[in-house]
C-alpha positions as CSV (number, residue, x, y, z in Angstrom):
1,M,14.7,-7.6,-12.4
2,S,13.3,-6.8,-15.3
3,I,10.2,-5.0,-16.4
4,K,10.1,-7.0,-19.8
5,H,10.8,-10.4,-18.4
6,P,9.8,-10.0,-14.5
7,I,10.3,-13.5,-12.2
8,I,8.4,-14.6,-9.2
9,A,10.2,-17.3,-7.2
10,V,8.9,-19.3,-4.2
11,T,11.5,-20.7,-2.0
12,G,11.1,-23.1,1.0
13,S,12.5,-26.3,2.2
14,S,11.4,-29.7,1.2
15,G,7.9,-30.4,3.0
16,A,7.5,-26.4,3.6
17,G,4.6,-26.4,1.6
18,T,5.4,-24.5,-1.7
19,S,3.6,-26.6,-4.3
20,T,0.1,-25.0,-2.3
21,I,1.6,-21.4,-3.4
22,T,2.4,-23.2,-7.2
23,R,-1.0,-24.2,-7.5
24,T,-2.5,-20.7,-6.7
25,F,-0.2,-18.7,-8.6
26,V,-0.9,-21.3,-11.3
27,R,-5.1,-20.3,-10.8
28,I,-4.2,-16.5,-10.8
29,F,-2.6,-17.1,-13.8
30,E,-5.1,-18.9,-15.9
31,R,-8.1,-16.7,-14.9
32,E,-5.7,-13.5,-15.6
33,G,-4.5,-14.6,-18.7
34,V,-0.9,-14.8,-17.6
35,N,1.6,-17.2,-20.1
36,A,3.7,-18.6,-17.3
37,A,6.9,-20.6,-17.8
38,V,7.1,-22.7,-14.6
39,V,10.2,-23.9,-13.4
40,E,10.7,-26.5,-10.7
41,G,13.7,-26.5,-8.8
42,D,14.4,-29.6,-8.3
43,A,14.7,-29.8,-12.3
44,F,18.7,-28.1,-10.9
45,H,19.7,-30.7,-8.0
46,A,22.9,-32.1,-9.6
47,F,22.5,-35.9,-9.0
48,D,19.8,-38.6,-10.1
49,R,18.1,-40.4,-7.0
50,A,20.6,-43.5,-7.1
51,E,23.8,-41.3,-7.9
52,M,23.0,-38.6,-5.1
53,R,22.9,-41.8,-2.5
54,R,26.2,-42.9,-3.6
55,R,27.2,-39.3,-3.1
56,I,25.6,-39.6,0.2
57,A,27.8,-42.4,0.9
58,E,31.0,-41.2,-0.4
59,E,30.6,-38.1,1.7
60,A,29.7,-39.8,4.7
61,A,33.2,-41.8,4.3
62,R,35.1,-38.6,3.8
63,G,33.8,-38.0,6.9
64,N,30.8,-35.4,5.6
65,H,27.8,-36.5,7.1
66,H,25.7,-33.5,6.2
67,F,25.8,-33.6,2.6
68,S,22.5,-32.5,1.0
69,H,20.6,-30.9,-1.9
70,F,20.2,-27.7,0.5
71,G,24.2,-27.0,-0.1
72,P,25.8,-25.9,-2.9
73,E,27.6,-28.8,-3.8
74,A,24.4,-30.8,-4.7
75,N,23.1,-28.3,-7.2
76,L,23.8,-27.3,-10.5
77,L,23.7,-23.5,-9.2
78,D,25.4,-21.8,-12.1
79,E,22.6,-23.3,-14.6
80,L,20.0,-21.9,-12.2
81,E,21.4,-18.4,-12.2
82,N,22.1,-18.6,-16.1
83,L,18.4,-19.3,-16.1
84,F,17.3,-16.5,-14.2
85,R,19.9,-13.7,-16.3
86,S,19.1,-15.2,-19.5
87,Y,14.7,-14.8,-18.7
88,S,15.4,-11.3,-17.1
89,E,17.1,-10.3,-20.1
90,S,15.8,-11.5,-22.8
91,G,12.9,-14.0,-21.6
92,T,14.7,-17.2,-22.6
93,G,16.7,-20.4,-20.6
94,R,16.5,-24.0,-20.3
95,T,14.9,-26.0,-17.7
96,R,14.1,-29.8,-17.2
97,H,12.0,-31.9,-14.9
98,Y,12.8,-34.1,-12.0
99,L,10.8,-37.8,-12.3
100,H,10.1,-37.9,-8.4
101,D,7.3,-41.0,-8.6
102,V,6.1,-43.2,-11.1
103,E,2.9,-41.2,-12.3
104,E,5.8,-38.2,-13.2
105,A,8.1,-40.9,-14.8
106,A,4.8,-42.7,-17.0
107,K,4.1,-38.8,-18.0
108,Y,7.7,-37.6,-19.0
109,G,8.5,-41.4,-20.5
110,G,11.3,-41.7,-18.2
111,K,12.2,-43.4,-14.8
112,P,11.6,-42.4,-11.3
113,G,14.6,-40.5,-9.6
114,T,15.7,-39.3,-13.2
115,F,15.3,-36.3,-14.9
116,T,13.9,-35.6,-18.3
117,P,16.9,-33.8,-20.9
118,W,17.0,-30.2,-21.1
119,E,14.7,-27.9,-23.2
120,P,14.1,-24.0,-24.0
121,L,11.2,-22.7,-22.0
122,P,8.4,-22.1,-24.1
123,E,8.6,-19.0,-26.5
124,N,6.8,-15.8,-26.0
125,T,5.7,-16.2,-22.1
126,D,4.9,-13.4,-19.8
127,L,6.9,-14.3,-16.5
128,L,8.8,-17.2,-15.4
129,F,7.6,-18.5,-12.0
130,Y,10.1,-20.3,-10.1
131,E,9.5,-23.3,-6.8
132,G,12.4,-24.6,-5.1
133,L,14.9,-24.4,-2.5
134,H,17.2,-21.6,-4.0
135,G,15.0,-19.0,-5.3
136,G,16.5,-16.4,-3.0
137,L,20.1,-17.9,-2.7
138,V,22.6,-15.7,-2.1
139,T,26.5,-17.1,-1.7
140,E,29.8,-15.3,-2.0
141,T,29.8,-16.9,-5.6
142,H,25.6,-16.7,-7.1
143,D,23.0,-13.9,-6.6
144,M,19.4,-15.6,-7.3
145,A,17.6,-12.9,-5.3
146,R,18.6,-10.1,-7.8
147,F,16.9,-11.3,-10.8
148,V,13.4,-12.0,-8.8
149,D,10.8,-9.0,-9.0
150,L,8.5,-11.0,-6.5
151,L,10.2,-13.3,-3.6
152,I,8.0,-15.4,-1.2
153,G,9.0,-17.6,1.5
154,V,7.0,-20.5,2.9
155,V,8.2,-21.4,5.9
156,P,6.5,-23.2,8.9
157,I,7.2,-23.3,12.4
158,I,10.1,-26.1,12.5
159,N,8.3,-28.6,13.9
160,L,5.4,-28.5,11.7
161,E,7.8,-28.7,8.5
162,W,8.8,-31.9,9.7
163,I,5.5,-33.4,10.4
164,Q,4.8,-32.4,6.9
165,K,8.0,-33.5,5.3
166,L,7.2,-37.0,7.3
167,W,4.0,-37.5,6.2
168,R,4.7,-36.9,2.7
169,D,7.8,-38.8,2.0
170,R,6.1,-41.8,3.9
171,S,2.6,-41.5,2.0
172,E,3.6,-40.5,-1.5
173,R,6.8,-41.7,-1.9
174,G,7.4,-44.7,0.7
175,Y,10.1,-44.1,2.7
176,S,10.3,-45.3,6.3
177,T,10.0,-42.7,9.5
178,E,14.1,-43.7,9.8
179,A,14.9,-42.6,7.0
180,V,12.7,-39.6,6.6
181,T,14.7,-38.7,10.0
182,D,18.2,-39.7,8.9
183,T,17.4,-36.8,5.8
184,I,16.3,-33.9,8.3
185,L,19.2,-34.5,10.2
186,R,22.1,-34.9,7.8
187,R,20.4,-31.3,5.8
188,M,20.3,-29.0,9.1
189,P,23.5,-27.6,8.6
190,D,23.0,-26.9,5.2
191,Y,19.2,-25.4,6.3
192,V,20.8,-23.3,8.6
193,R,23.3,-21.6,6.3
194,Y,21.6,-21.8,3.2
195,I,17.6,-21.8,3.3
196,C,17.2,-19.5,6.1
197,P,19.0,-16.2,5.7
198,Q,16.8,-16.5,2.5
199,F,13.7,-16.0,4.2
200,S,15.6,-12.2,5.4
201,R,15.4,-11.4,1.4
202,T,11.7,-12.3,0.6
203,H,9.0,-9.4,0.2
204,V,6.5,-11.5,1.6
205,N,6.9,-14.5,4.2
206,F,4.1,-17.4,5.0
207,Q,4.8,-18.9,8.0
208,R,2.2,-21.7,9.6
209,I,1.9,-22.2,13.3
210,P,-0.4,-24.7,14.5
211,V,-2.3,-24.5,17.7
212,V,-2.2,-28.3,18.3
213,D,0.9,-29.6,20.1
214,T,3.3,-31.0,17.5
215,S,6.1,-31.3,20.1
216,N,7.5,-34.6,18.9
217,P,6.8,-34.0,15.2
218,F,8.5,-37.7,14.8
219,I,5.2,-39.6,16.4
220,A,2.8,-37.0,14.8
221,R,0.2,-39.4,13.6
222,D,-1.2,-37.0,11.1
223,V,-0.5,-33.0,9.6
224,P,-2.6,-30.5,11.7
225,T,-5.7,-29.4,9.4
226,A,-5.5,-25.8,8.3
227,D,-8.2,-25.6,10.9
228,E,-5.9,-26.4,13.4
229,S,-3.8,-23.5,12.4
230,L,-2.7,-19.9,12.0
231,V,-0.6,-18.2,9.3
232,V,1.2,-15.3,9.9
233,I,2.1,-13.3,6.5
234,R,4.8,-11.1,6.7
235,F,5.6,-8.0,4.5
236,A,9.1,-7.1,4.3
237,N,7.9,-3.1,3.0
238,P,3.9,-2.9,4.0
239,R,3.9,0.1,1.7
240,G,1.1,-0.1,-0.8
241,I,-0.4,-3.3,1.1
242,D,-4.2,-2.4,1.6
243,F,-4.4,-3.7,5.6
244,P,-7.9,-2.5,6.2
245,Y,-9.3,-4.4,3.2
246,L,-7.6,-7.8,3.7
247,L,-9.0,-7.3,7.3
248,N,-12.4,-6.5,6.0
249,M,-11.7,-9.5,3.4
250,I,-10.7,-12.2,5.8
251,A,-12.4,-13.2,8.5
252,D,-11.1,-13.2,12.1
253,S,-7.6,-12.0,10.5
254,F,-5.8,-9.3,12.4
255,M,-2.7,-7.2,12.9
256,S,0.2,-8.5,15.6
257,R,2.8,-5.9,13.9
258,A,2.8,-3.2,11.5
259,N,3.8,-5.1,8.5
260,T,2.2,-8.4,9.7
261,L,-1.1,-9.7,8.9
262,V,-2.6,-13.1,11.2
263,I,-5.3,-15.7,9.6
264,P,-6.8,-18.6,9.8
265,G,-4.9,-21.4,8.2
266,G,-8.0,-21.9,6.3
267,K,-8.2,-18.4,5.0
268,M,-4.6,-18.8,3.7
269,E,-5.3,-19.4,-0.1
270,L,-7.7,-16.6,0.1
271,A,-5.4,-14.8,1.3
272,M,-2.5,-15.6,-1.7
273,Q,-5.2,-14.6,-4.2
274,L,-6.1,-11.0,-2.7
275,I,-2.8,-10.5,-2.3
276,F,-0.9,-11.6,-5.2
277,T,-3.1,-10.7,-7.7
278,P,-2.5,-7.2,-7.2
279,F,1.2,-7.8,-7.6
280,V,0.8,-10.2,-10.8
281,W,-1.8,-6.7,-12.2
282,R,1.3,-4.7,-11.5
283,L,4.0,-7.1,-13.3
284,M,1.9,-7.1,-16.4
285,E,0.8,-3.9,-16.3
286,R,4.1,-2.8,-16.2
287,R,5.7,-5.5,-18.9
288,Q,2.8,-4.4,-21.2
289,R,3.6,-0.6,-20.5
290,V,7.3,-0.9,-21.5
291,M,6.5,-3.4,-24.4
292,G,4.1,-0.6,-25.9
293,V,1.2,-2.7,-25.3
294,L,-0.9,0.0,-23.4
């Protein structure tokens, strides 16, 4: 953690909806005049798309049918930890972009499924914002969580997470249902071992729960809408959270536990704005005070 160079990290698995929180934070940064360095977790995958397919086949031939991006072996965790350490110490570091599709490839002048070259972060940023799989990862050899000032988990109930992944990968990336299902099954051991434990380290968790039948996610025709969902928001430390204010501002919300707020799904972005804007204020006020600006 760092007062001069704070880090906010959003962690969640593929299809969980972390990009929704990223868009909300970008709006907060723009409105509050915060100059943030935004980093994508996919930049720290160890292999491009073609090489990852080869590695999956090689591992399967050796009897390992669970090689996945969720696990350490498929990621450059040294690079990610070095980025967090470097930024927290000096506000510097390097990253790159993974080009998911034709649109991103055209933007950066590369090919889908490949990486752009490594490049330094912009200079003189106020904070680092990370979105990806491993923002709160702790293993025997790596500890990302110790550098993060605000760690947020995005974890829909598992059937909804699968529906969202199936829908995205089929409609946006052209994969078949069978291919996406195979990916889900292959990732499951690493999901349990490396993704789930991060949600016990987060400062705030968002869990979307549908109120429609999602019992068989593999035949779902569409993703449950926001109005067909509730969102459970859990605060690791409720001290300083103005729950009466949130309950008053978010219609039909209620407390299910002393540290847990439940809201209608359609109010999720409003809730994020209300909850995280004060967090950003506090991070920036602390930074400005120690930098001698205040």
